[in-house]
C-alpha positions in Angstrom: 0.0 0.0 0.0 1.4 3.4 -1.0 1.5 6.5 1.2 -0.3 8.6 -1.4 -3.6 10.1 -0.3 -6.5 11.8 -2.1 -9.7 13.6 -1.1 -12.9 11.8 -0.2 -15.0 14.9 0.4 -13.0 16.9 2.9 -11.3 13.8 4.3 -7.9 12.6 3.1 -7.9 8.8 2.5 -5.4 6.4 1.1 -5.3 6.7 -2.8 -6.4 3.1 -3.3 -9.4 3.4 -0.9 -11.3 6.2 -2.6 -12.8 4.0 -5.3 -14.3 1.7 -2.6 -15.6 4.5 -0.5 -17.3 6.1 -3.6 -18.8 2.7 -4.4 -20.3 2.5 -1.0 -22.0 5.8 -1.5 -23.6 4.8 -4.7 -24.6 1.3 -3.6 -26.4 3.1 -0.8 -28.4 5.6 -2.9 -28.8 3.7 -6.3 -32.5 2.9 -5.9 -33.4 6.5 -5.0 -30.9 8.2 -7.2 -33.4 9.6 -9.7 -35.8 10.8 -7.1 -33.0 12.6 -5.3 -31.8 14.2 -8.5 -35.2 15.7 -9.1 -35.5 16.9 -5.6 -32.0 18.3 -5.3 -32.1 20.3 -8.5 -35.9 21.0 -8.6 -35.8 19.1 -11.9 -33.3 21.4 -13.5 -30.8 18.5 -14.0 -33.0 17.5 -17.0 -32.4 20.9 -18.6 -28.6 20.5 -18.0 -28.6 17.1 -19.6 -30.8 18.2 -22.5 -28.2 21.0 -23.2 -25.4 18.4 -23.1 -27.2 16.3 -25.7 -27.8 19.3 -28.0 -24.1 20.2 -27.9 -23.0 16.6 -28.5 -23.8 16.5 -32.2 -24.7 12.8 -31.9 -26.6 11.5 -34.9 -27.7 8.3 -36.7 -25.1 5.6 -36.8 -22.8 7.1 -34.2 -21.0 5.0 -31.5 -21.5 6.8 -28.1 -19.9 6.2 -24.7 -21.9 7.5 -21.7 -19.5 7.2 -18.8 -20.7 7.1 -15.2 -24.0 6.7 -16.9 -25.9 5.8 -13.8 -29.6 5.3 -14.3 -29.4 6.1 -18.0 -30.9 9.5 -18.6 -28.4 10.4 -21.3 -28.0 6.9 -22.7 -31.8 6.7 -23.4 -31.8 9.8 -25.5 -28.6 8.8 -27.3 -30.2 5.4 -28.1 -32.9 7.3 -30.0 -30.5 9.6 -31.8 -28.1 6.9 -33.1 -30.9 4.6 -34.2 -30.6 0.9 -35.2 -27.3 1.5 -37.0 -25.6 3.1 -34.0 -24.6 1.9 -30.6 -24.6 3.3 -27.1 -22.4 2.0 -24.3 -23.6 2.9 -20.8 -20.6 2.4 -18.5 -20.4 2.8 -14.8 -17.8 1.7 -12.2 -20.6 0.9 -9.8 -22.5 -2.4 -10.2 -25.6 -1.2 -8.3 -26.0 1.9 -10.5 -25.4 -0.1 -13.7 -28.1 -2.6 -12.6 -30.6 0.1 -11.9 -29.8 1.8 -15.2 -30.2 -1.5 -17.1 -33.6 -2.2 -15.4 -35.0 1.3 -16.0 -34.0 1.5 -19.6 -35.3 -2.0 -20.3 -38.6 -1.1 -18.6 -38.7 2.0 -21.0 -38.2 -0.2 -24.0 -34.6 1.0 -24.7 -33.1 -2.2 -26.1 -31.3 -3.3 -29.2 -28.6 -0.7 -29.6 -27.4 -0.3 -26.1 -24.9 -2.3 -24.0 -23.8 -2.1 -20.4 -20.2 -2.2 -19.2 -18.8 -2.0 -15.7 -15.6 0.0 -16.2 -13.2 2.3 -14.4 -12.9 5.7 -16.3 -9.2 5.7 -15.5 -8.5 2.6 -17.7 -11.3 2.2 -20.2 -11.5 -1.3 -21.7 -12.0 -0.1 -25.3 -9.8 0.1 -28.3 -8.2 3.3 -29.5 -10.4 5.6 -31.6 -13.7 3.8 -30.9 -16.3 6.4 -30.1 -17.9 9.3 -32.0 -18.8 11.0 -28.7 -18.1 10.5 -25.0 -20.1 12.1 -22.2 -19.6 11.9 -18.4 -22.3 13.6 -16.4 -21.8 14.2 -12.6 -19.2 11.4 -12.5 -15.7 13.0 -13.0 -15.6 14.4 -9.5 -15.8 10.9 -8.0 -12.9 9.6 -10.0 -9.7 9.2 -8.0 -7.2 10.1 -10.8 -9.1 12.6 -13.0 -6.2 13.3 -15.3 -5.8 9.6 -16.0 -9.5 9.4 -16.8 -9.3 12.3 -19.2 -6.3 10.7 -20.8 -8.2 7.4 -21.2 -11.2 9.1 -22.7 -9.0 10.9 -25.2 -7.5 7.6 -26.2 -10.8 5.8 -27.0 -12.4 8.8 -28.8 -12.1 9.1 -32.6 -10.2 12.1 -34.0 -12.3 15.2 -34.5 -15.0 14.0 -32.1 -16.1 15.6 -28.8 -15.9 14.8 -25.1 -18.5 16.5 -22.9 -18.1 16.8 -19.2 -21.2 17.9 -17.3 -20.3 18.5 -13.6 -21.0 20.6 -10.6 -18.6 23.6 -10.6 -17.9 26.9 -8.9 -21.0 29.2 -8.8 -20.8 33.0 -9.1 -20.0 34.9 -5.9 -23.6 36.2 -5.3 -24.9 32.6 -5.3 -22.2 31.2 -3.0 -23.7 31.8 0.4 -27.2 30.5 -0.6 -25.6 27.5 -2.3 -23.4 26.7 0.7 -26.4 26.9 3.1 -28.4 24.6 0.8 -25.6 22.2 0.3 -24.6 21.6 3.9 -28.0 21.9 5.6 -30.9 21.1 3.3 -29.1 18.5 1.1 -28.1 16.1 3.9 -31.6 16.5 5.4 -33.1 15.5 2.1 -30.8 12.5 1.8 -31.8 11.3 5.3 -35.5 11.8 4.5 -35.5 10.0 1.1 -32.6 7.5 1.2 -32.0 7.3 5.0 -28.5 8.3 4.2 -27.4 11.8 5.2 -23.7 11.0 5.0 -23.7 10.2 1.3 -25.2 13.6 0.5 -22.8 15.4 2.9 -20.1 13.7 0.9 -21.7 15.0 -2.3 -21.6 18.6 -1.1 -18.0 18.2 0.0 -16.9 16.5 -3.2 -18.3 19.3 -5.3 -16.1 21.8 -3.4 -13.0 19.6 -3.9 -13.6 19.3 -7.7 -11.5 21.5 -10.0 -13.1 24.8 -11.0 -14.0 25.7 -14.6 -10.6 27.0 -15.7 -8.7 24.2 -14.0 -10.8 21.5 -15.6 -10.4 23.1 -19.0 -6.6 23.1 -18.5 -6.7 19.4 -17.5 -8.6 18.6 -20.7 -6.0 20.5 -22.7 -3.3 18.6 -20.9 -5.0 15.3 -22.0 -4.7 16.4 -25.6 -8.1 17.9 -26.2 -8.4 21.0 -28.5 -10.9 23.8 -28.9 -11.8 23.3 -25.2 -14.6 25.6 -23.8 -17.1 25.6 -21.0 -20.6 26.8 -20.5 -21.7 27.9 -17.1 -25.3 26.7 -16.3 -27.5 28.0 -13.5 -25.0 30.7 -12.4 -22.0 28.3 -12.6 -23.5 25.7 -10.1 -23.0 23.4 -13.0 -20.6 23.7 -16.0 -20.5 21.8 -19.3 -17.0 21.4 -20.7 -16.5 20.4 -24.3 -13.3 19.5 -26.1 -12.3 17.6 -29.3 -9.7 15.0 -30.1 -7.3 16.4 -32.6 
């Protein structure tokens, strides 16, 4: 075991332990994940995801990777866009989330052009230059080695194609006090009420604060080799959508 540590919320943990601790969080909340997303964001997360899909440029016949795909919101829409000649891979490191995603998409009749892969974003099990688009929504902040994950995404993306990272980010200064009060008081209370798990949502609030801000993440994407990198602040910067292309 190495002496290297990383953040798990505001706590420093051994580097190799973070993936297991994050897994415990999502095993705990998987069945109520969608309900909590709607409550936490007042439904606005659907608008953020719709914007992501619009900027993806995905069309018929494309091969799409939805990383940290959770319960399948993006994957379901991509399945419609790529049609029977395309393919969507919903990948998640967490088996509980992947199972919930599979069940919900199957119940919605999303079958035929979608597959499910349990995978770690840091070392994706796909060949070079495989995908026409990669998305990761609200998942990058939970990755232990974010730079390694971005490097891995760059490797499996086709040249000229986009990566889109939708993630909580740093809100504008006027919003900060209200956002902090909500995050550290109301959010854990909601988690306790809906999932009987306040600690997982306290971790959520802390993990957002530890995630790279807009400019830092843009720089990390550039370091991974992405070009034409840009970001769009949504809801006052509470969330940001980053987009970059493989050269």
